[in-house]
KEKE-3310 file (N, C-alpha, C; in steps of 0.2 Angstrom, whole numbers, plus 5000, padded with zeros to 4 digits):
npx = (5040:5038:5024:5012:4997:4992:4982:4972:4979:4989:5006:5022:5038:5055:5065:5079:5092:5109:5118:5127:5122:5113:5117:5111:5096:5090:5078:5073:5067:5061:5062:5052:5044:5052:5058:5060:5069:5076:5079:5087:5093:5099:5107:5117:5115:5109:5118:5129:5124:5122:5135:5139:5133:5119:5102:5091:5077:5066:5053:5041:5034:5017:5008:5019:5032:5030:5020:5002:4993:4985:4973:4967:4972:4971:4975:4988:4993:5004:5004:4998:5008:5018:5012:5011:5025:5027:5017:5023:5035:5029:5023:5034:5039:5048:5053:5061:5072:5085:5081:5080:5077:5075:5074:5057:5055:5061:5052:5042:5050:5053:5040:5037:5046:5041:5029:5031:5043:5050:5053:5063:5080:5091:5090:5091:5091:5090:5095:5089:5088:5090:5079:5068:5060:5056:5043:5033:5036:5025:5016:5009:4995:4997:5012:5020:5011:5006:5017:5019:5008:5009:5007:5017:5033:5043:5038:5039:5045:5052:5068:5070:5057:5056:5066:5061:5050:5056:5063:5053:5047:5057:5057:5045:5034:5018:5010:4998:4996:5007:5004:4994:5000:5007:4998:4993:4988:4998:5000:5012:5028:5031:5041:5045:5041:5050:5062:5061:5064:5074:5083:5099:5102:5105:5108:5110:5116:5118:5131:5127:5113:5101:5088:5087:5094:5105:5112:5115:5106:5095:5099:5103:5092:5089:5092:5103:5109:5117:5126:5130:5138:5139:5151:5151:5140:5123:5105:5101:5113:5119:5113:5119:5132:5149:5154:5142:5138:5149:5147:5135:5138:5148:5141:5132:5141:5144:5154:5154:5155:5149:5152:5148:5153:5160:5160:5172)
npy = (5407:5411:5413:5412:5413:5403:5400:5397:5389:5387:5391:5388:5396:5401:5416:5422:5434:5439:5450:5458:5462:5458:5448:5439:5429:5414:5400:5387:5370:5357:5339:5324:5319:5327:5343:5361:5364:5352:5347:5358:5367:5360:5352:5361:5370:5382:5390:5390:5396:5408:5413:5416:5427:5427:5428:5418:5408:5397:5385:5375:5362:5360:5350:5345:5347:5363:5367:5368:5353:5342:5331:5326:5319:5326:5339:5340:5341:5343:5356:5364:5363:5370:5382:5387:5390:5400:5409:5412:5419:5430:5435:5439:5448:5445:5445:5437:5422:5411:5393:5379:5362:5347:5329:5325:5338:5343:5340:5349:5361:5360:5361:5374:5381:5378:5384:5397:5403:5414:5419:5411:5411:5402:5384:5371:5354:5341:5325:5317:5310:5302:5293:5300:5303:5292:5279:5276:5261:5247:5244:5235:5240:5253:5255:5265:5273:5264:5260:5272:5272:5260:5251:5245:5249:5240:5229:5233:5227:5231:5239:5253:5259:5257:5265:5278:5279:5278:5290:5299:5297:5301:5314:5318:5319:5321:5307:5303:5313:5313:5300:5304:5313:5304:5298:5306:5309:5313:5320:5314:5321:5334:5330:5338:5351:5353:5353:5365:5374:5388:5392:5390:5374:5363:5346:5335:5321:5308:5295:5282:5283:5274:5275:5287:5287:5290:5307:5313:5308:5316:5329:5331:5334:5348:5364:5371:5362:5354:5341:5332:5319:5313:5305:5290:5293:5291:5293:5300:5303:5312:5325:5333:5333:5339:5340:5340:5353:5360:5357:5364:5377:5380:5378:5389:5399:5399:5390:5377:5366:5359:5345:5336:5333:5322:5322:5317)
npz = (5967:5950:5939:5925:5915:5902:5889:5899:5907:5921:5921:5927:5929:5926:5925:5922:5922:5920:5931:5925:5913:5898:5884:5875:5873:5879:5878:5888:5887:5895:5897:5896:5911:5919:5925:5926:5936:5938:5925:5920:5930:5941:5933:5929:5919:5920:5927:5918:5906:5912:5915:5903:5900:5896:5895:5904:5901:5907:5907:5917:5908:5905:5916:5922:5935:5944:5937:5931:5933:5922:5916:5905:5890:5878:5882:5881:5868:5855:5849:5859:5869:5863:5861:5874:5876:5867:5872:5884:5880:5874:5886:5893:5885:5874:5859:5851:5851:5856:5856:5866:5867:5876:5873:5876:5876:5864:5854:5857:5855:5842:5837:5841:5833:5820:5821:5823:5815:5814:5826:5832:5834:5835:5835:5846:5848:5859:5864:5854:5838:5822:5823:5827:5816:5811:5809:5823:5832:5832:5847:5859:5869:5882:5887:5893:5900:5908:5916:5923:5931:5938:5953:5960:5957:5955:5948:5934:5920:5908:5906:5902:5903:5917:5921:5918:5926:5939:5938:5938:5950:5959:5956:5962:5954:5946:5943:5937:5929:5920:5914:5906:5898:5890:5883:5873:5856:5843:5827:5815:5813:5801:5788:5776:5780:5791:5784:5778:5788:5791:5801:5810:5816:5829:5833:5846:5854:5866:5863:5867:5867:5863:5860:5853:5841:5827:5828:5816:5807:5808:5808:5795:5788:5789:5782:5788:5797:5811:5818:5833:5842:5858:5866:5876:5883:5889:5887:5898:5905:5896:5897:5908:5905:5902:5889:5881:5884:5879:5865:5863:5866:5857:5845:5847:5846:5833:5829:5824:5810:5795:5796:5805:5818:5831:5848:5859)
capx = (5039:5034:5019:5007:4992:4993:4976:4969:4983:4995:5013:5028:5044:5061:5067:5085:5096:5115:5118:5131:5119:5111:5119:5106:5091:5088:5072:5074:5061:5064:5059:5046:5045:5057:5055:5065:5074:5080:5082:5092:5096:5103:5112:5122:5114:5107:5124:5133:5122:5123:5142:5140:5129:5113:5096:5089:5070:5064:5046:5039:5029:5010:5008:5026:5035:5025:5014:4996:4992:4979:4972:4964:4977:4971:4978:4995:4994:5010:5003:4997:5014:5022:5008:5013:5031:5026:5014:5028:5039:5025:5022:5040:5041:5054:5051:5065:5077:5087:5077:5084:5073:5078:5069:5051:5056:5063:5046:5039:5054:5051:5033:5038:5050:5037:5023:5034:5050:5054:5055:5068:5086:5095:5086:5095:5087:5095:5092:5085:5092:5086:5073:5063:5056:5054:5037:5033:5035:5019:5017:5003:4993:5000:5017:5023:5006:5005:5023:5018:5002:5010:5007:5024:5037:5048:5035:5040:5050:5057:5072:5069:5051:5057:5070:5057:5046:5060:5065:5047:5046:5062:5056:5039:5030:5011:5011:4992:4996:5012:5001:4990:5005:5010:4992:4991:4989:5000:5002:5019:5031:5031:5048:5045:5040:5056:5067:5060:5066:5080:5087:5103:5099:5110:5105:5115:5113:5124:5132:5123:5106:5098:5081:5087:5097:5111:5110:5116:5101:5090:5102:5104:5086:5089:5097:5109:5109:5124:5125:5136:5137:5143:5154:5151:5134:5116:5100:5101:5119:5121:5111:5123:5139:5152:5154:5136:5138:5153:5144:5130:5141:5152:5135:5129:5146:5145:5160:5153:5155:5144:5155:5144:5158:5158:5164:5174)
capy = (5404:5415:5409:5415:5409:5401:5396:5395:5384:5390:5388:5390:5398:5406:5421:5424:5438:5441:5457:5462:5464:5452:5448:5436:5425:5407:5397:5380:5366:5351:5333:5320:5317:5331:5350:5366:5363:5345:5347:5363:5371:5355:5350:5366:5374:5389:5394:5390:5401:5415:5415:5418:5433:5425:5428:5411:5408:5390:5384:5368:5361:5359:5343:5344:5352:5367:5370:5365:5346:5341:5323:5324:5319:5332:5345:5339:5340:5347:5363:5367:5364:5375:5388:5389:5393:5407:5414:5414:5424:5436:5438:5442:5453:5442:5444:5432:5419:5404:5388:5373:5357:5340:5324:5327:5345:5344:5340:5356:5366:5360:5364:5382:5383:5377:5388:5404:5402:5421:5420:5407:5412:5396:5379:5366:5348:5337:5318:5315:5309:5300:5289:5305:5304:5285:5277:5273:5254:5245:5242:5233:5244:5259:5253:5270:5275:5258:5261:5278:5270:5254:5252:5243:5250:5234:5225:5235:5223:5235:5244:5260:5261:5257:5271:5284:5278:5280:5297:5303:5296:5305:5321:5319:5321:5318:5301:5303:5318:5310:5295:5308:5315:5298:5295:5311:5307:5319:5319:5313:5328:5334:5331:5344:5357:5353:5355:5372:5379:5391:5394:5385:5369:5358:5340:5332:5315:5303:5289:5276:5284:5270:5278:5293:5286:5295:5314:5316:5307:5321:5335:5332:5337:5355:5367:5373:5357:5352:5335:5331:5314:5314:5298:5288:5295:5288:5298:5304:5306:5317:5331:5337:5332:5345:5340:5343:5360:5362:5357:5369:5384:5380:5380:5396:5404:5398:5387:5370:5366:5354:5339:5332:5330:5318:5324:5312)
capz = (5960:5945:5935:5921:5913:5895:5887:5905:5911:5925:5919:5931:5925:5929:5920:5925:5918:5923:5933:5921:5907:5894:5877:5871:5877:5877:5881:5889:5887:5898:5894:5900:5919:5922:5926:5925:5941:5937:5919:5918:5935:5944:5929:5928:5913:5922:5928:5912:5902:5915:5915:5896:5900:5893:5899:5904:5902:5907:5910:5918:5904:5908:5918:5925:5940:5947:5932:5932:5931:5918:5915:5898:5885:5873:5884:5880:5861:5853:5847:5865:5873:5859:5863:5881:5876:5863:5876:5889:5877:5874:5893:5895:5880:5871:5852:5847:5856:5855:5859:5867:5870:5877:5873:5874:5875:5857:5850:5858:5852:5834:5836:5841:5826:5814:5821:5823:5814:5814:5833:5834:5831:5834:5838:5849:5849:5863:5866:5849:5832:5816:5825:5828:5810:5809:5811:5829:5832:5835:5854:5862:5875:5883:5892:5897:5905:5913:5920:5927:5936:5942:5961:5962:5951:5954:5943:5928:5917:5903:5909:5900:5907:5924:5923:5918:5932:5944:5938:5940:5957:5962:5956:5965:5948:5946:5938:5933:5923:5916:5910:5901:5893:5886:5879:5868:5849:5839:5820:5814:5811:5793:5786:5772:5784:5795:5779:5776:5793:5789:5806:5812:5820:5832:5835:5850:5858:5868:5859:5870:5868:5858:5858:5849:5835:5825:5827:5809:5803:5809:5807:5788:5785:5790:5778:5791:5802:5813:5823:5838:5846:5864:5867:5883:5887:5887:5886:5904:5907:5891:5899:5912:5903:5900:5882:5878:5885:5874:5859:5862:5866:5850:5840:5847:5844:5826:5828:5821:5803:5793:5796:5810:5823:5837:5854:5863)
cpx = (5035:5030:5015:5002:4992:4987:4972:4972:4989:5002:5018:5034:5049:5063:5073:5090:5103:5115:5122:5128:5118:5114:5114:5101:5090:5082:5073:5068:5063:5060:5054:5048:5050:5054:5061:5071:5079:5083:5088:5096:5101:5109:5117:5121:5112:5114:5129:5131:5123:5130:5143:5135:5122:5107:5093:5081:5068:5057:5046:5033:5023:5011:5014:5028:5029:5020:5008:4996:4985:4979:4968:4970:4977:4974:4985:4997:5000:5009:5001:5003:5018:5018:5010:5020:5031:5022:5018:5032:5035:5024:5028:5043:5048:5052:5055:5070:5079:5083:5080:5079:5077:5073:5062:5051:5058:5057:5042:5043:5053:5045:5033:5041:5045:5031:5025:5041:5054:5055:5060:5075:5090:5091:5091:5090:5092:5091:5088:5090:5087:5080:5067:5058:5054:5047:5038:5032:5028:5020:5010:5001:4997:5006:5019:5018:5005:5011:5022:5013:5003:5010:5014:5028:5042:5045:5036:5046:5055:5061:5071:5062:5052:5061:5066:5053:5050:5062:5059:5046:5051:5061:5049:5034:5023:5010:5004:4993:5001:5009:4997:4994:5006:5004:4990:4993:4991:5001:5010:5022:5032:5038:5049:5045:5047:5062:5066:5062:5073:5085:5093:5100:5105:5106:5111:5112:5119:5124:5128:5116:5103:5091:5081:5089:5102:5109:5110:5110:5095:5093:5102:5098:5086:5094:5103:5109:5116:5122:5131:5134:5142:5145:5153:5145:5127:5111:5100:5107:5122:5119:5116:5130:5142:5153:5148:5136:5143:5151:5139:5133:5145:5146:5133:5134:5148:5152:5160:5152:5149:5147:5153:5150:5156:5163:5166:5179)
cpy = (5409:5410:5414:5410:5409:5397:5393:5390:5388:5387:5392:5391:5401:5410:5424:5428:5440:5448:5461:5464:5458:5453:5444:5432:5418:5404:5390:5376:5359:5345:5330:5318:5322:5338:5355:5365:5357:5345:5352:5367:5366:5353:5355:5371:5381:5393:5395:5395:5408:5417:5418:5425:5432:5426:5421:5411:5400:5389:5377:5367:5359:5351:5341:5349:5356:5370:5366:5358:5345:5333:5321:5324:5324:5338:5345:5339:5345:5354:5367:5368:5370:5382:5391:5393:5400:5412:5416:5420:5430:5439:5441:5447:5451:5441:5438:5429:5413:5399:5382:5368:5351:5335:5326:5335:5347:5344:5347:5361:5366:5363:5372:5384:5383:5382:5396:5404:5409:5422:5416:5408:5406:5390:5373:5360:5343:5330:5315:5314:5306:5296:5294:5305:5297:5283:5274:5265:5252:5242:5241:5237:5250:5258:5259:5273:5270:5259:5267:5276:5264:5255:5250:5244:5244:5229:5227:5232:5227:5240:5251:5263:5262:5263:5278:5284:5280:5287:5301:5303:5301:5312:5323:5322:5318:5313:5301:5308:5316:5305:5298:5310:5310:5296:5300:5308:5313:5316:5318:5320:5328:5335:5337:5350:5358:5356:5362:5377:5381:5393:5389:5380:5364:5352:5336:5327:5311:5297:5283:5277:5280:5272:5284:5291:5291:5302:5316:5314:5312:5328:5337:5334:5344:5358:5369:5368:5355:5346:5334:5324:5314:5307:5297:5290:5292:5294:5303:5307:5312:5324:5336:5337:5338:5345:5342:5350:5363:5363:5363:5376:5385:5382:5387:5401:5403:5394:5380:5371:5361:5347:5334:5329:5326:5321:5318:5314)
cpz = (5956:5941:5931:5919:5905:5893:5893:5909:5915:5923:5924:5927:5929:5923:5924:5920:5923:5925:5929:5914:5902:5887:5872:5876:5874:5881:5881:5890:5889:5895:5898:5907:5922:5923:5925:5930:5940:5931:5917:5924:5939:5940:5926:5922:5914:5923:5922:5907:5905:5915:5908:5895:5896:5897:5898:5905:5902:5911:5912:5913:5907:5910:5922:5930:5944:5943:5934:5929:5928:5917:5909:5893:5880:5875:5883:5872:5860:5852:5854:5869:5869:5861:5869:5880:5872:5868:5882:5886:5876:5881:5895:5890:5876:5864:5848:5852:5853:5859:5860:5870:5871:5877:5871:5872:5868:5853:5851:5855:5845:5833:5836:5835:5820:5815:5820:5821:5815:5822:5836:5831:5830:5838:5840:5851:5852:5864:5861:5843:5826:5818:5826:5822:5808:5812:5818:5829:5835:5842:5856:5869:5876:5889:5896:5902:5910:5918:5925:5933:5940:5949:5963:5957:5950:5949:5936:5925:5912:5907:5908:5903:5914:5926:5923:5924:5938:5944:5940:5947:5961:5962:5959:5960:5949:5941:5934:5927:5918:5911:5905:5896:5888:5881:5873:5861:5845:5832:5819:5812:5803:5791:5781:5775:5788:5790:5777:5782:5791:5794:5807:5817:5823:5834:5839:5854:5860:5864:5861:5870:5862:5856:5853:5842:5833:5824:5820:5805:5803:5807:5799:5785:5785:5785:5781:5798:5804:5818:5827:5842:5852:5866:5875:5887:5884:5887:5892:5906:5902:5894:5903:5910:5900:5892:5878:5879:5880:5867:5858:5862:5859:5845:5841:5845:5836:5824:5825:5814:5801:5792:5801:5814:5828:5842:5858:5869)
residu = (MET:ALA:SER:PHE:THR:SER:ASP:GLY:VAL:ARG:ILE:ALA:TYR:ASP:ASP:LEU:SER:PRO:PRO:ALA:GLY:THR:GLU:ARG:THR:ILE:VAL:LEU:ILE:HIS:GLY:PHE:ALA:SER:ASN:ARG:ASN:GLU:GLY:TRP:LYS:ARG:THR:GLY:TRP:TYR:SER:ALA:PHE:GLU:ARG:ARG:ARG:MET:ARG:VAL:ILE:ALA:LEU:ASP:GLN:ARG:GLY:HIS:GLY:GLU:SER:GLU:LYS:LEU:TYR:ASP:PRO:ALA:ALA:TYR:ARG:ARG:GLU:LYS:LEU:ALA:GLY:ASP:VAL:LEU:ALA:LEU:MET:ASP:HIS:LEU:GLY:VAL:PRO:ARG:ALA:ASP:VAL:PHE:GLY:TYR:SER:MET:GLY:THR:ARG:THR:ALA:LEU:ALA:VAL:ALA:LEU:ALA:ALA:PRO:GLU:ARG:VAL:SER:ASN:LEU:ILE:LEU:GLY:GLY:VAL:GLY:GLY:LYS:LEU:LEU:GLU:PRO:SER:PRO:ALA:VAL:ALA:GLY:GLU:PRO:MET:ALA:ASP:ALA:MET:LEU:ALA:GLU:ASP:PRO:THR:THR:ILE:ALA:GLU:PRO:MET:LEU:ARG:SER:PHE:ARG:GLN:PHE:ALA:ASP:GLU:GLN:GLY:GLU:ASP:ARG:GLN:ALA:LEU:ALA:ALA:VAL:THR:ARG:VAL:LYS:ASN:LEU:PRO:LEU:ASP:ARG:ASP:ALA:LEU:ALA:ALA:LEU:ALA:MET:PRO:VAL:LEU:VAL:VAL:ALA:GLY:GLN:GLY:ASP:THR:GLY:ALA:GLY:ASP:PRO:GLN:GLY:LEU:ALA:CYS:ILE:PHE:PRO:HIS:GLY:HIS:ALA:VAL:THR:VAL:ALA:GLY:CYS:ASP:HIS:PHE:SER:ALA:ILE:PRO:HIS:ALA:LEU:THR:LYS:ALA:ALA:VAL:PHE:ASP:PHE:LEU:ASP:GLY:LEU:LEU:ASP:ASP:ASP:PHE:PRO:ALA:PHE:GLU)
# end
């Protein structure tokens, strides 16, 4: 396992280059309760990018996978997660790359693009849509943290919360750290700042991803935004799907137009 220290926190990562030579570099940022192996390697993204002769850099976000576990919610502020990504790029001598985030990883990817737009060639936002910019609905208590800490997961009534808890258990994640991640208080994303991002942006989500909303609702904010809806997929099944990969590669190849196509 390769690792480095970012702001005093140990971050695990992979850095894979195809033997035939590298044409471009992509940085992959996984979602909540996932890790680089589950989010990107097992789902076929490593091999798909390597076949395209791309250098693949993927980290375990702090609190996840093999990276250091922290229990203070303030350690997971969005700017700290973005700082880990930029520090990793510095550590590996990568001045500029494509950046691909999924779910929680999209928020980190957006924070990277806002903090250092000159370092992001293309920005890919997966598992999100127009709901990303809507005010968070009022919720009593801390339901996701409670789900992570529940002694008996069968007592979790809400299906989405139960799915994330099951996923965390399957990955052997540190549920105390994940609970801290959910308790962080970030400021809302600045719509005007997002609208000023000049790089090409792809927003892609499954048709059945009710938590994301319509990808077009987010993509239309960006000057060079593109949206793809992957039919027949929900939040989890869209990640490994061949049509999601096709959308990402078409985007990177400059083959998407601004008509916000749906992949079916």
